[in-house]
N, C-alpha and C positions, 0 to 999 in steps of 0.2 A: 466619390474619391478613389481612387485605383488602390490596386495592390500594393503597389508600390508607393504611394503616397502614405498606405496607411500603414507600411514598415516601416518607411522614413519618421513619421511621427511618432510610432511606438519606440522605436529605438533613442529618440530624441529624448522621448519622456526618461526612457531607460538612463542615459547618459546624466540628465538633468540632478536623478535621484540618488545617483552615486556622488555627484558634484557637491551635492547637498549633505551626505553623509546620511543619507535616508539609511530605512530598514533594508534587507534583502529583501528582492522582488518575490511577492507571491500575492495569488489571485485567478480567476479565471482567466482561462485563453480567450480571443475575441469570440463573442457568442459561444461561450464555452456550455452554457447550460442549453444550448439551442432555441432559445426563447424568441430569438429575432428570425420572424418566418420566413420562408422564400416566397417569393411572389407569385400569383394565382399561375400565371404563363410558365411559370416553372417546376409545377408540379401536375402530376396526370393521377389522381386518384391519392397513393400515397407515394408514388415513385417521383424520387426529383429528376428532372430533366435537366440536363445540361451540365457542363464540368463544374460550373461556379453558382449553381441552384441554389445552395446550402451558403446563407452569408458568411462571409469570414473564410469558409471551407472550398477545399477543393475536392471534389468527388471523382471516383473513379468506378466504374462497374454499377451495379444495383444496389443503390443506396434506398433505403423509405424515410420518410418524412414521417415519425408514428406520433399520436397522442396518446397520452396513456389510460388505460382501460380497457372495458370490455373489446375486442375486435369480433371481426364480419368472421364466421366459423366456428366460434364459438372461446375464443382462446382469450386471455387477458396478460397484460403485458404492464407491469406496476411500473410507473416512472416516480423514483422517489425523491428525486430533487429539481420537481418543477414539472410543468404539464407535459414538454414535447421530449423526443429522444430521436435517436437516430438508428437503423436497423440494416447491418451491413449484409448483402447478400452473397453468393459464390464467389470467392475472389473480389470481393470488393473492397473500397476503401475510404478513408477522408482524411484530408492532411491539411496543417497549417504550420506556415513557416513563420517563425518567433523570432525576436532579437535577443540575445544570450551574451553571458560573457565567455569568453573561450577559458577553458580549463577549470571553470566553477561547474560543482555537482549540484546538478536539480534532481528533483521527483516531480512525475506527474500524478495527479491522484485522478481517477475517473470512477464514475458509477458503471459497472457492467452486469450483465446477467444473460443468461443463455435464452433462447426463445422457443424451440423445440426440444423433444424428447433425444434427438440426438446429440452426441457430444460433439461440444466445439472449442475452436481455439481462437483467442482472440491475439494476434501477434502486433504489438508495439512495439512502433523504432524510431530512431532518430538515428540515421545513417553516420558512421556504420553500424552503430550498435542495435539489436533486437532483442526483444524476448519473445517467448508463446506463452501464454497465460489460460491453460488450461479452463473450461467452465464448466466442466460436468459435476464438481465437487459445488452445492449451496451451501451456504453457509450460515444463511439466515431465510427463515422461511418467507419472507415479504418482498423478496425479491432484490432487498436494497442491498446488496455485495457493493462494498467500495472497495477499488484495490489503489495500489501505489507502483508506482516502478522509478528507476533512477536512472540516472545517465550523466557524463562530463561534456558539456559541450567544447566542440573540435574549433568550431571558429564562429565567427561574430551573429552569426544565424543559424538556423536549427530547423529541420522541415522534421516536426511530429506528424507520425503516421499511426492510423489504424488501420488495421486492414483484417479481414476474415479470410485465413488462408485456406478453408475446408472447403469442400467440394460437396454438397449434400444433394440428398434424391429431391428435396423440394429448394429451388432454387431462392426461394422467398427467405427460408431459414436462415439464420446468422444471430452474430451477438447484438445484442442491445446496447447500445452507449447512453447515457442520459446527462453527464456532465463531465468536464474536464479543467483542470486547475494544475497551476502548479506552482514551486515554490523554489526558492535558492536555498540550499543549506550549507550550513559551515559545516566544514570536515573539524570535529573535535580532537583532540590529543590529552594524554596521559597526564597526572599530574602526580606530583613528589609524592603525596600521599595515596594516591589510588591508579593502578597502572591500566586501569579500565576506560577503554573511553565512551564517551557517552554513557556513563554508569547507570543514570536514573531515565535514560530513554526520553530525555528531555526535546531532543534535536530529533526530527523527522517531520514526514510529508505534513503537507497542506490538510486539514479537516474541515470539509465541504460542511458549510455552515448549516445547513438543516440535514445534518445526516447523526443519526442517534447509535450508529450501528459501528463505531471504531471503523479504522482502515487497514483492509488484508494488505500484508505483505508476502506478495507472490514465491514459491520456494526457490530454491536453489538460487540465492542472489548472493554473492560475492561481496564481500564489505565495501573495495573501492566504487562498487557502483549501485550498492546497496541504498534503498528511501529509506534507512534507520542508519545513519553516519555509524563507522566503528561495527557495524554489525555483521554477521552474516547470518544468512536464511537458510541451515544446512539442510534442509529437509525436504520430505514430497509433497507436503501440503504447507500452507498460508499461515504466517502468525498473524495476531491483532494488536496494532498499534490504537491502544484506548487514551482518553484525555479525561481530567478530571470534570468537565461538565457533565458529561452524561453517565459514568462511570466513579466507582471509588477507586481512588489511585491511593498507594500509601503515601506518597510522598512526593511533592511537586506538581508538574501540570500532566504528568503523561506515565505512562506503563505498557508491559507488552502483555498478551492474555494467548496464554499458549493452547489451544482449542482445541487440536487434533490428535492429542496422544503424543505417543511418539512419531509419528509422523510430523509432529509440529514442533520445530527446533530453533535455538539462536544459539549462534557461538560466537566467540572473538579469538583472535590471537594475539598474545602478548607477548612483549619482550621482557625475559626472564634471565636470571644468573644460574645456570646449573647446578646442581646440588643444594641451591639454598632454599629454604624453606619459605612459605608463603600462605597467609591467612585468606580465605575466601569466604566473605559474608554476601548474602542478599537477602531479599524480603519477599515473603509470598503470601499471598490471601487473596481475596475472592473480590469480583468485581461489583458487586451487590446488582446483579442484573439477572438475578434468578438462577444462577450455579450454586450448586450445592453435593452435598456430600461428602466421602471420603477421597479427598485428593491425597497425589504424591508429585514434587516433583524432584527429577534427578538430574544432580550437578557432577560434573566432570572437570577434572583437572588434572594431567599429568596421568599418572597411573591410577590416581584417587576418584572414589566415589561416596556422593552422600546421597541419602534418599531423605529429601526432608517432608513426611506428611503434615495434613494439614485438613482440619474437618470442616466444611464450609457448611453455614446454617442461614448463607444468602446473605447476610446482614452487614458486608464491610466490612469484617476484621481481617487482621494481619499477622504475621511472627517473622520473625530473625532467624537466618539459619546459617552455620559456617562451620568450615571444617579445615584443618591445615594438610599441605599437599607440599612434595620436593618436587623442583624442577628438574626434568632429566634433560633439557636443552635448552640454546638458547632462546626456544620459540617455545610456549606453551598454549595449546589448544582450550579454552574454557566450553563448556556447552551444556544446555539448558533444554530438559524437555519432560512434559507431563508422562507419570506412568500410567493415566487410566483415561479413559474418553466418557467425556460428560454433556448432556444437555440441561437447557433451560428446562426448570419444574414446571413454567407457564408455557413452554413452546417447544415440545421433543424436537420440532424439525431444524434449530438452532443449536449449534455446534457452542460449545464455552468450554472453557477451564482454567485454571490457577491463573493468579497474576504474578508477573516476574517484576520486580523494581529494585531499586537501589543495590546493583552488585558491586562488591569493591574486592581489590585484591591488593594486600601490602605484604612487604618483607614480616617476618618473626624475627624481632629484634634478638 
């Protein structure tokens, strides 16, 4: 089947699903886990030969098809979401064109990790939008970091591009990508009893089925394109989106983990009435993932601040905190971050932190 025919089939299926009132689209891109292998003639050792050597993808530059595990030269490449992955060399890229709905918010979810000691940056693009993800920080010691990146579709088709924008001394060095999925997101709205959009973090990116590490939300994500609808990742490091299947979540199916101290923060801008008093409540706890010790979540609203302590014994406990604040403008920014840095008791190479859930802001009668 030609690429044009494949796109038309995918688009037809998308339209059929919409007509039948199906759930928003979610799942792997074509060959999104890279397990559909290239033909032997399109592979020279590990290097892919030809623009369409990787099934369902278009490649440019030096792209390697990798099997996880020990590598020649003594290196080890973890492939957390299957057997195979791709590595992007200097200025190399892979891309795929997918059918989408114009004006709709989507989140890409992908497994990505660095493969060499140098700082590596993965550029994710859906033109005209793009974002650079620094991969020098390893959030988990087993190489199973999973990221999400949001975009709004501008037309009926979107070209998803993963590009190694760096130039390393070793041209074979570059980011490793081992899975790519997508999810259509619903933009939440505030309710009469809560000014906060997506207050329990229930609307968020796709969770890769065999990932137990959660999904990292990259830093500096504005709320309009955020993979966590309604929320801003206004910090230097990522925040982790976690689910109740693999972690302890206070309420519902999802929450966020503030895993990099003050460098890991979430925020939201609310519509408020100047000089009116509001109550801000939120739940904090531990994810029952080996994160323990004296924790502290700092919450900000207008000119008011609350430091909410929580002593974690790693058993999945949680508590609620609240305070009142007076709005000083028609827009009020609420922000949450962890005061301290934590690592798991069984793995000092994995960052962790307090869990945040069920954020509510409502006027004081």
